[in-house]
C-alpha positions in Angstrom: 32.9 -68.2 3.5 31.6 -68.6 0.0 34.5 -67.1 -2.0 36.3 -69.7 -4.0 38.9 -69.7 -6.7 37.8 -70.7 -10.2 40.8 -73.1 -10.4 41.3 -76.3 -8.4 41.1 -77.0 -5.6 37.8 -75.5 -4.6 36.7 -75.7 -1.0 33.6 -74.3 0.7 33.0 -75.6 4.2 29.4 -74.5 4.6 27.5 -71.8 2.8 24.4 -70.4 4.4 22.1 -68.0 2.6 24.7 -66.0 0.7 26.3 -67.3 -2.5 29.3 -65.3 -3.8 30.5 -65.4 -7.4 34.0 -66.8 -7.7 35.3 -64.1 -10.0 36.1 -60.8 -8.4 34.6 -57.4 -9.2 33.0 -54.5 -7.3 29.3 -54.2 -6.8 27.5 -50.9 -5.8 24.3 -50.8 -3.8 22.1 -47.9 -2.8 18.8 -48.2 -1.0 15.9 -47.2 -3.2 17.8 -47.5 -6.5 15.7 -48.7 -9.5 16.8 -50.6 -12.5 20.4 -50.9 -11.5 23.1 -53.1 -12.9 25.5 -53.0 -10.0 27.7 -50.3 -11.4 28.7 -47.1 -9.7 26.4 -45.2 -12.0 23.5 -47.6 -11.7 23.8 -49.4 -8.3 21.7 -52.3 -7.1 19.0 -51.5 -4.5 19.8 -54.7 -2.7 23.1 -56.7 -2.3 21.2 -59.9 -3.0 20.9 -58.8 -6.6 24.7 -59.4 -7.1 24.6 -63.0 -5.7 23.9 -65.9 -8.0 25.5 -69.1 -6.8 27.7 -70.6 -4.1 30.6 -71.8 -6.3 31.3 -70.7 -9.9 33.9 -72.5 -12.0 35.0 -70.8 -15.2 37.4 -71.9 -17.9 37.7 -73.0 -21.5 39.1 -75.5 -23.8 42.4 -77.0 -22.7 42.1 -76.0 -19.1 42.9 -78.6 -16.4 39.8 -80.0 -14.7 38.7 -78.1 -11.6 38.5 -80.2 -8.5 35.3 -79.6 -6.5 35.5 -82.2 -3.8 34.2 -82.7 -0.3 32.3 -79.4 0.1 29.1 -78.8 2.0 26.7 -76.3 0.4 23.6 -75.3 2.3 20.7 -72.8 2.0 21.5 -71.0 -1.3 18.6 -68.6 -1.8 16.8 -67.1 -4.7 15.0 -64.0 -3.4 12.5 -63.5 -6.2 12.0 -66.8 -8.0 12.7 -69.7 -5.5 11.8 -73.3 -6.4 10.5 -72.7 -9.9 13.6 -73.5 -12.1 13.0 -70.4 -14.3 16.3 -68.8 -13.3 19.8 -70.0 -12.4 20.0 -67.6 -9.5 20.1 -69.5 -6.2 22.2 -72.5 -7.4 24.9 -74.4 -5.6 27.6 -75.0 -8.2 27.8 -73.4 -11.7 30.2 -75.0 -14.3 30.6 -72.4 -17.0 32.7 -71.6 -20.1 33.3 -75.2 -21.1 35.3 -75.8 -17.9 36.1 -79.4 -17.3 35.5 -80.4 -13.7 35.5 -83.3 -11.2 32.6 -82.8 -8.8 33.0 -85.5 -6.1 31.9 -86.1 -2.6 29.9 -82.9 -2.1 26.7 -82.3 -0.1 24.1 -80.0 -1.8 21.1 -79.4 0.5 18.3 -76.9 0.8 19.2 -75.0 -2.4 16.5 -73.0 -4.1 17.1 -73.9 -7.7 19.9 -76.1 -9.1 22.3 -77.9 -6.9 24.6 -78.3 -9.9 24.2 -76.3 -13.1 26.5 -77.0 -16.1 27.1 -75.0 -19.2 30.1 -77.2 -19.9 30.1 -80.1 -22.2 29.2 -83.1 -20.1 31.8 -85.3 -21.6 34.3 -83.1 -19.7 32.4 -83.5 -16.3 32.8 -86.1 -13.7 29.9 -86.3 -11.2 30.5 -88.9 -8.5 29.5 -89.7 -4.9 27.6 -86.5 -4.2 24.5 -86.2 -1.9 21.5 -84.1 -2.8 18.5 -83.3 -0.5 15.5 -81.0 -0.8 16.9 -78.9 -3.7 14.5 -77.8 -6.4 16.7 -79.9 -8.8 19.9 -81.9 -8.3 21.3 -81.1 -11.8 20.6 -79.0 -14.9 22.5 -78.9 -18.1 22.1 -76.0 -20.6 23.2 -78.3 -23.4 19.9 -79.3 -24.9 16.4 -78.1 -25.5 14.5 -78.4 -23.2 17.5 -78.2 -20.8 18.0 -81.7 -19.2 17.0 -81.4 -15.6 17.3 -84.1 -12.9 15.6 -83.8 -9.5 15.9 -86.2 -6.5 12.9 -88.2 -7.8 14.6 -88.9 -11.1 18.2 -89.5 -10.2 18.3 -92.5 -12.6 18.3 -90.0 -15.5 21.9 -89.0 -14.7 22.9 -92.3 -16.3 21.3 -91.1 -19.6 23.4 -88.0 -19.8 26.8 -88.0 -21.6 29.0 -87.4 -18.5 32.6 -88.5 -18.6 31.6 -90.4 -15.5 28.6 -90.3 -13.2 28.0 -92.8 -10.4 27.4 -93.0 -6.6 25.2 -89.9 -6.5 22.5 -90.3 -3.8 19.5 -88.6 -2.3 20.3 -88.3 1.4 19.8 -85.9 4.3 23.2 -84.9 5.6 21.9 -84.7 9.2 23.1 -81.3 10.2 22.6 -79.6 13.6 21.1 -76.5 12.3 19.9 -73.6 14.5 16.2 -74.5 15.1 14.9 -70.9 14.6 16.9 -70.6 11.4 15.6 -73.9 10.0 12.0 -73.1 11.0 12.2 -69.8 9.2 13.5 -71.5 6.0 10.9 -74.3 6.2 8.0 -71.9 6.7 9.1 -70.0 3.6 10.2 -72.9 1.3 7.6 -75.6 2.0 4.8 -73.2 0.8 6.5 -72.4 -2.5 6.9 -75.7 -4.3 4.7 -78.6 -5.3 7.8 -80.6 -6.2 7.5 -82.4 -2.8 4.2 -83.6 -1.4 2.8 -82.4 2.0 3.8 -85.8 3.4 7.4 -85.4 2.2 7.6 -81.9 3.7 6.2 -83.2 7.0 9.1 -85.7 7.1 11.6 -82.7 7.4 9.3 -80.3 9.3 10.9 -78.6 12.3 9.9 -79.6 15.8 7.2 -77.6 17.4 8.8 -75.4 20.0 5.6 -73.7 21.2 4.8 -70.0 21.0 4.2 -68.2 17.8 4.7 -70.0 14.5 7.9 -69.3 12.6 7.7 -66.5 10.1 8.9 -67.2 6.6 12.4 -65.9 6.1 14.8 -65.4 3.2 18.4 -64.4 3.1 18.8 -64.6 6.9 22.5 -64.8 7.7 23.9 -67.4 10.1 26.9 -66.5 12.1 30.0 -68.0 10.4 31.2 -69.6 13.5 27.9 -71.6 13.7 28.2 -72.4 10.0 31.7 -73.8 10.5 30.4 -76.4 12.8 27.9 -77.8 10.3 29.5 -81.2 9.6 27.2 -83.9 8.3 26.3 -86.6 10.8 25.0 -89.1 8.2 27.8 -91.6 7.4 26.3 -92.1 3.9 27.4 -88.7 2.7 30.8 -87.0 2.5 30.9 -83.2 2.4 33.2 -81.1 4.5 34.6 -82.9 7.5 37.0 -81.8 10.3 40.5 -83.0 9.8 43.3 -83.2 12.5 46.2 -80.8 12.1 49.7 -81.8 12.7 49.5 -80.3 16.1 46.6 -82.7 16.9 43.9 -80.0 17.0 40.8 -80.1 14.8 40.1 -77.8 11.9 
């Protein structure tokens, strides 16, 4: 999971820890490499260096709007600069190349930097009925200086940006049944890294104490894809990926 076409429709059921660029190319990795660019001649030392965001939409003037609807995007990591907003790496959705897009009904949660980052002209972007929770920022546009940035405490500012349409976006926990050890590891690492949320706010989403040794801070820990595929939101206020019956009557 994680690979998505740069044209509509775009569907990501649940993305945990790894975010793959939508465009295809080969990356080369060799342990101990220094100063690499991912090429065969200068490989990366770590595969995480090739990973930037969960979904990337690219396009240009005159392209049809990409449809980014009803996705759940969770735990997109930035290995070196999490929760500081100084880099786009570790973002949920990137709209690049003046690509028009409809971003509707998605859940963006536990993302290290920007849930949605737009290089596109905002008058070509529809942002409606999305849910955001415990991301460093819900939205950033590169069109402006300083770059307009909206976090979950300033969602009203979306109305001040020149979107084609922006409404119904909320701050809400999707209510996922996440593996307790996985979540505890993420919490131990992330809650120490940002002052964006107060200690009280972090305590509201703290993992339950299970006894034994405290969880060790983790980053980039992979979750089995079968477990990820079961992460449907339980909160009726949000949309995101949901199971749908097939014609045979089974669920998917």
